[in-house]
Every structure is written in structure tokens, then in C-alpha cells.
C-alpha positions in Angstrom: 100.5 206.9 185.0 96.4 207.1 185.6 94.5 208.4 182.8 91.9 209.0 185.7 89.9 211.5 183.1 88.9 208.1 181.2 85.8 206.0 182.4 86.5 202.7 180.3 89.2 201.3 177.7 89.2 198.5 175.2 89.6 195.5 177.3 92.6 194.4 174.8 94.4 197.4 174.9 94.2 197.2 178.8 95.3 193.9 179.0 98.4 194.5 176.7 98.5 198.1 179.0 99.0 195.7 182.7 101.2 193.3 180.4 99.5 189.8 180.6 100.0 189.6 176.6 102.8 190.7 174.4 100.5 192.1 171.8 97.5 193.8 171.4 96.6 191.2 168.8 97.7 188.2 171.1 94.9 189.8 174.4 92.4 190.1 171.4 92.8 186.5 170.2 93.0 185.3 173.4 89.8 187.3 174.7 88.0 185.9 171.1 88.7 182.6 172.3 87.5 182.8 175.9 90.7 182.9 177.6 89.2 186.5 179.5 86.1 187.1 181.2 84.6 190.2 182.2 82.8 189.8 185.8 82.1 185.8 184.9 81.1 186.7 181.0 82.8 185.7 177.9 82.9 189.5 175.9 84.5 190.8 172.7 87.7 192.2 172.4 86.1 195.9 171.7 84.8 195.4 175.4 84.7 198.1 177.2 85.8 198.0 180.7 85.8 199.6 183.9 87.0 200.4 187.3 86.3 197.8 189.7 85.7 194.9 187.1 86.4 191.5 187.8 88.8 189.8 184.9 89.3 185.8 184.6 92.3 185.6 182.7 94.2 182.7 181.6 97.9 182.4 180.4 99.5 179.3 179.0 98.3 176.5 182.0 98.1 179.6 184.3 94.4 181.4 185.3 94.7 185.3 187.3 91.6 186.4 189.3 92.4 190.0 189.2 90.0 193.5 189.7 90.7 196.4 187.8 92.1 198.9 189.7 93.2 201.5 187.3 92.6 202.2 183.8 95.3 203.0 180.7 96.0 202.8 177.2 100.1 202.8 177.5 102.3 200.2 177.8 104.9 201.3 180.6 107.1 199.5 182.8 106.3 196.3 184.7 106.0 197.6 188.0 103.3 200.4 186.5 101.5 197.8 184.8 101.3 195.5 188.6 99.5 198.7 189.7 96.6 198.6 187.3 95.0 195.6 189.0 94.8 193.6 192.6 95.1 189.9 191.5 93.2 187.7 194.5 95.1 186.0 197.3 93.7 182.4 195.9 95.1 183.2 192.5 98.5 184.1 193.6 98.6 180.9 195.6 96.9 178.8 193.1 99.3 180.0 190.4 102.2 179.3 192.8 101.5 175.5 193.5 101.1 174.7 189.6 104.5 176.7 189.4 105.7 174.5 192.0 104.6 171.5 190.6 105.7 172.3 186.8 109.1 172.8 188.6 108.9 169.5 190.3 107.9 167.7 187.5 110.5 168.8 185.6 113.1 167.9 188.2 111.7 164.6 188.6 111.4 163.9 185.1 115.4 164.8 184.3 116.7 161.9 186.5 
């Protein structure tokens, strides 16, 4: 799956290939709207990312803090897409806690 001969790729294409967004245009809109940062900075959709770049990605109410492990412009199955990045432990924990809070609020509101 790895396109090892590629040293960089557009951020919008990578976000789509990594399955953070359903389409490249949604990925580009998120980048333009400031929902994606590369190494702590706002960027444009054409920004080239490289291996080991740190990304902060807001999708709805959730935030992902990931490190780029591989570059691909091909959108494959979810298990392959998950190999493109490593999410920080703090990021996973925060997302799980937020999801649990949403779930608890929904159950509480339904009664």
C-alpha cells in the first residue's frame, strides 16, 4: 500500500485516503476552515505533508492528534487507512471520554 517513492502529498488528498473525510472536497474545506493544523499551524489544502508531521484534525466535536506514518493518495479499506497514521494516547482517551459523555447525556435526556 505504501507509496514509499513519494516524499510528500497534499494534505487534502492524505486526509481523504486516511478516511478522516468522505471526499477530498470535504477534506479541503476542513483545511481551509482551520479544522486541520500541520505541526501546530493552519495550512492551505495544497500543503504538502511529509512523514512524521503532527496533525490536529477536528471532525465534528472530536479532535484527533496524529503523526503521519505513511503517505498514500489511494483510498483503501479502513484497516489499510489506519496504517497511515498513529494517534496519540491522549487523543484516543479524550475522544472516548467525549463519546461516553455524549452517550450518557443521550440516555439521561431520553428518560
